[in-house]
C-alpha positions as CSV (number, residue, x, y, z in Angstrom):
1,M,-0.3,0.0,-0.2
2,R,3.0,2.3,0.6
3,L,5.0,1.3,-2.3
4,R,1.6,2.0,-4.7
5,L,1.0,5.9,-2.3
6,A,4.9,6.7,-3.0
7,I,4.9,6.0,-6.9
8,V,1.1,7.3,-7.2
9,L,2.5,10.6,-5.6
10,I,6.1,10.6,-7.5
11,L,3.7,10.5,-10.2
12,G,1.8,13.1,-9.4
13,V,4.3,15.2,-8.7
14,L,6.3,14.4,-12.0
15,V,3.1,15.1,-14.2
16,A,3.0,19.0,-12.3
17,S,6.4,19.7,-12.9
18,M,6.3,19.1,-16.1
19,A,3.0,20.8,-17.0
20,N,5.1,23.4,-14.8
21,L,7.6,23.4,-17.3
22,G,5.5,23.4,-20.5
23,L,6.5,19.9,-21.6
24,L,3.3,18.8,-21.9
25,N,1.6,21.7,-24.1
26,L,1.9,19.3,-27.1
27,P,2.0,22.3,-29.9
28,R,4.9,23.7,-28.2
29,M,6.8,20.3,-28.3
30,A,5.9,19.1,-32.3
31,Q,7.4,22.9,-33.4
32,G,9.6,21.8,-31.4
33,I,10.7,18.7,-33.1
34,A,10.3,20.2,-36.1
35,N,12.9,22.4,-35.3
36,V,14.7,20.4,-34.6
37,W,14.8,18.4,-37.8
38,K,15.5,21.8,-39.7
39,F,18.7,22.1,-38.0
40,T,20.1,18.5,-38.2
41,G,19.6,19.4,-41.3
42,S,22.2,22.4,-41.4
43,L,24.3,20.3,-40.1
44,F,25.3,18.2,-43.3
45,P,27.0,18.2,-45.1
46,P,30.5,18.7,-42.5
47,E,32.2,21.6,-43.3
48,T,35.6,21.0,-44.1
49,S,38.2,24.3,-44.3
50,V,37.5,24.7,-40.7
51,L,39.0,21.7,-39.8
52,E,42.4,23.4,-39.4
53,T,41.3,25.7,-37.2
54,V,38.9,23.6,-35.0
55,L,42.2,20.9,-34.6
56,L,44.8,24.0,-33.0
57,A,41.2,24.8,-30.4
58,M,40.6,21.4,-29.8
59,L,44.6,21.3,-28.5
60,E,43.9,24.1,-27.0
61,T,41.5,22.6,-25.1
62,L,43.1,19.6,-24.6
63,Q,45.9,21.7,-22.9
64,I,43.2,24.2,-20.5
65,A,42.3,20.6,-19.6
66,F,45.6,19.2,-18.3
67,V,47.1,22.2,-16.8
68,G,43.6,22.8,-15.0
69,T,43.9,19.0,-13.6
70,V,47.7,19.1,-12.5
71,L,47.1,22.4,-11.4
72,G,43.7,21.6,-9.5
73,A,44.9,18.1,-8.0
74,V,48.7,19.2,-6.9
75,L,46.3,21.4,-4.5
76,A,43.9,18.9,-3.8
77,L,46.3,16.3,-2.0
78,P,47.8,18.1,0.8
79,L,44.1,19.8,1.7
80,S,42.6,16.0,1.3
81,L,45.4,14.7,3.8
82,L,44.7,17.5,6.1
83,A,40.3,16.8,5.7
84,T,40.6,12.7,6.2
85,R,39.7,11.8,9.6
86,G,42.2,9.6,11.7
87,L,45.0,11.3,10.7
88,F,43.9,14.9,12.0
89,T,41.6,15.4,14.6
90,T,38.2,17.4,13.8
91,P,39.1,20.7,14.7
92,V,41.2,21.1,11.4
93,T,39.0,18.1,9.3
94,E,36.1,20.1,9.5
95,P,37.0,23.0,8.0
96,V,39.1,22.3,5.3
97,R,36.2,20.4,3.7
98,V,33.6,23.3,4.5
99,L,36.5,25.1,1.8
100,L,36.3,21.5,0.3
101,A,32.9,21.8,-0.3
102,V,32.7,25.2,-1.5
103,V,34.9,25.3,-4.1
104,R,33.2,22.4,-5.6
105,T,29.9,23.8,-4.8
106,I,30.5,26.2,-7.8
107,P,30.8,25.4,-11.8
108,A,33.7,25.0,-13.7
109,L,32.1,27.5,-16.0
110,L,31.2,30.3,-12.9
111,W,34.9,29.7,-11.9
112,G,36.0,30.3,-15.4
113,I,33.3,33.9,-16.0
114,I,35.8,34.5,-12.4
115,F,39.5,34.3,-13.7
116,V,38.3,35.9,-17.1
117,I,37.2,39.1,-14.7
118,A,40.1,38.8,-13.1
119,I,43.6,38.0,-15.5
120,G,41.1,38.4,-18.8
121,L,40.3,37.3,-21.6
122,G,41.5,33.6,-23.1
123,P,43.1,30.1,-21.8
124,G,44.7,30.9,-18.6
125,A,41.4,31.8,-17.3
126,G,40.6,28.9,-18.2
127,S,42.9,26.8,-17.1
128,L,43.2,28.2,-13.8
129,G,39.1,27.4,-13.7
130,I,39.5,23.8,-14.4
131,A,42.0,23.4,-11.8
132,L,39.7,25.0,-8.9
133,Y,37.1,22.9,-9.8
134,T,39.7,19.9,-10.1
135,L,40.2,20.6,-6.3
136,G,37.1,20.9,-5.1
137,Y,35.9,17.7,-7.1
138,L,39.2,15.9,-6.2
139,G,39.5,17.2,-2.5
140,K,36.3,15.4,-1.6
141,L,37.2,11.6,-4.1
142,F,41.0,11.7,-2.1
143,Y,39.9,12.0,1.6
144,E,36.9,9.6,1.3
145,T,39.4,7.1,-0.3
146,F,41.9,7.9,2.3
147,E,39.5,7.4,5.3
148,G,38.8,4.0,3.3
149,V,42.6,3.0,3.8
150,D,43.0,-1.0,5.9
151,P,42.3,0.2,9.4
152,E,45.0,-2.5,10.4
153,V,47.8,-1.0,8.3
154,M,46.8,2.6,10.0
155,E,46.9,0.7,13.6
156,G,50.3,-0.9,12.4
157,V,52.0,2.2,11.3
158,R,50.6,4.2,14.7
159,S,52.1,1.7,17.1
160,V,55.4,2.5,16.1
161,G,55.0,5.9,17.2
162,C,54.3,7.6,13.7
163,G,52.4,10.7,13.1
164,P,50.6,12.1,10.5
165,A,53.0,12.5,8.3
166,H,54.3,9.6,8.5
167,L,50.8,7.7,8.5
168,A,50.3,9.9,5.2
169,S,53.6,8.9,4.0
170,F,54.0,5.3,5.0
171,A,50.6,3.7,4.8
172,V,48.1,6.3,3.2
173,L,49.2,7.3,0.4
174,P,50.7,3.7,-1.1
175,E,47.5,2.6,0.4
176,A,45.7,4.6,-2.3
177,A,47.9,4.8,-5.2
178,N,46.5,3.1,-7.1
179,N,42.6,4.4,-6.7
180,L,44.2,8.7,-6.8
181,L,45.6,7.2,-9.9
182,A,41.9,6.4,-11.5
183,Q,40.6,9.3,-9.9
184,L,42.8,11.5,-11.9
185,L,42.5,9.5,-14.8
186,F,38.4,10.3,-14.9
187,M,39.7,13.9,-13.6
188,Y,41.0,14.1,-16.9
189,E,38.6,12.9,-19.1
190,Y,35.3,15.7,-17.5
191,N,37.6,17.8,-17.9
192,V,38.0,17.9,-21.0
193,R,34.5,17.9,-21.5
194,S,34.4,20.6,-19.1
195,S,37.0,22.7,-21.1
196,S,35.4,22.2,-24.5
197,I,32.5,24.8,-23.7
198,M,34.8,27.5,-21.5
199,G,35.2,29.1,-24.4
200,F,31.1,30.4,-24.6
201,V,32.4,32.9,-21.8
202,G,36.3,34.0,-23.3
203,A,38.1,31.7,-21.8
204,G,40.1,29.8,-24.9
205,G,39.4,26.1,-26.5
206,I,37.5,24.5,-28.8
207,G,33.9,26.3,-27.2
208,Y,34.5,29.4,-28.5
209,Y,34.4,28.6,-32.2
210,L,31.6,26.7,-30.7
211,L,29.2,29.3,-29.8
212,G,30.8,31.6,-32.6
213,Y,29.5,29.1,-35.2
214,I,26.3,28.9,-33.9
215,Q,26.5,32.3,-33.2
216,V,26.7,33.0,-37.6
217,L,24.5,30.2,-38.1
218,R,27.6,28.3,-39.6
219,Y,25.6,25.0,-38.9
220,D,27.8,23.0,-41.1
221,A,31.4,24.1,-39.3
222,L,29.7,23.4,-35.9
223,M,29.2,20.2,-37.0
224,T,33.0,19.1,-37.9
225,A,34.8,20.9,-34.5
226,I,31.3,18.5,-32.7
227,L,32.3,15.7,-34.6
228,V,36.3,16.6,-33.4
229,T,35.5,16.8,-30.0
230,L,33.5,13.7,-30.1
231,V,36.1,12.1,-31.4
232,V,38.9,13.1,-29.3
233,V,36.7,12.5,-25.6
234,M,36.3,8.7,-27.6
235,A,40.3,9.0,-27.5
236,I,40.8,9.7,-24.1
237,D,38.1,7.6,-22.6
238,F,39.5,4.2,-24.8
239,I,43.7,5.7,-23.4
240,S,42.2,6.5,-19.8
241,A,40.3,2.8,-19.4
242,R,43.4,1.1,-21.1
243,L,45.8,2.9,-18.7
244,R,43.5,2.5,-15.5
245,S,43.6,-0.8,-15.8
246,M,46.9,-1.8,-16.3
247,F,47.5,0.4,-12.9
248,W,44.5,-1.7,-10.9
249,I,45.3,-3.4,-8.8
250,G,43.3,-5.7,-6.2
251,G,40.2,-7.2,-8.0
252,S,38.1,-6.7,-10.5
253,T,36.7,-4.5,-9.7
254,Q,38.2,-0.9,-11.2
255,P,36.4,2.7,-11.0
256,T,33.8,3.4,-13.2
257,S,33.1,7.5,-15.0
């Protein structure tokens, strides 16, 4: 009875929400389908004359993602250790966790806008925006991984009188290394996607051309940029998955993206 009531309640909220969002306006939705069909037709054939420009922009996007990921990870590692219960006490861990939560709450695109305001247009702003978001995201993943380290290993190192620094060096980091690598690779995959739209706010990369082609109605050129982005992202996903499988030790279950 309770299950049925819950299902009815969820369906009722779903229908009410869809109506409020205009998704039950059938004439409007039918017109939308027609517009999408027309837009899709204008994407083909892709414009090959912009391929060189798009590839160079994609290279810049990869650089933005790489620099942002590395900088973010370097900042996240010490902060995540400070946020790890079992290494430090609550007066230390809780403020750091709050800081990471605040940083993580701000989307990468908004960080990009902040740094465009701070240092001006260009890929540098995009890299710093990605770095700050990576700091918040990886910081949480890292300290959760550290807290999952086998307690017996921790107690073994602590029993010989080691402090937090030695615990981190000889127990936490070696035990968590494989997980950290997997999370770092996944973060780079994610950041390539995020970097692809950084150009929407003037922070460089292929997003600048995606937005430009939309604004001037060059949908065939837009399709070229989309295809290049798709191929690169798929290649990175494949390479990253292979690297994770090479380095992952300790069972068949691997981190998923």
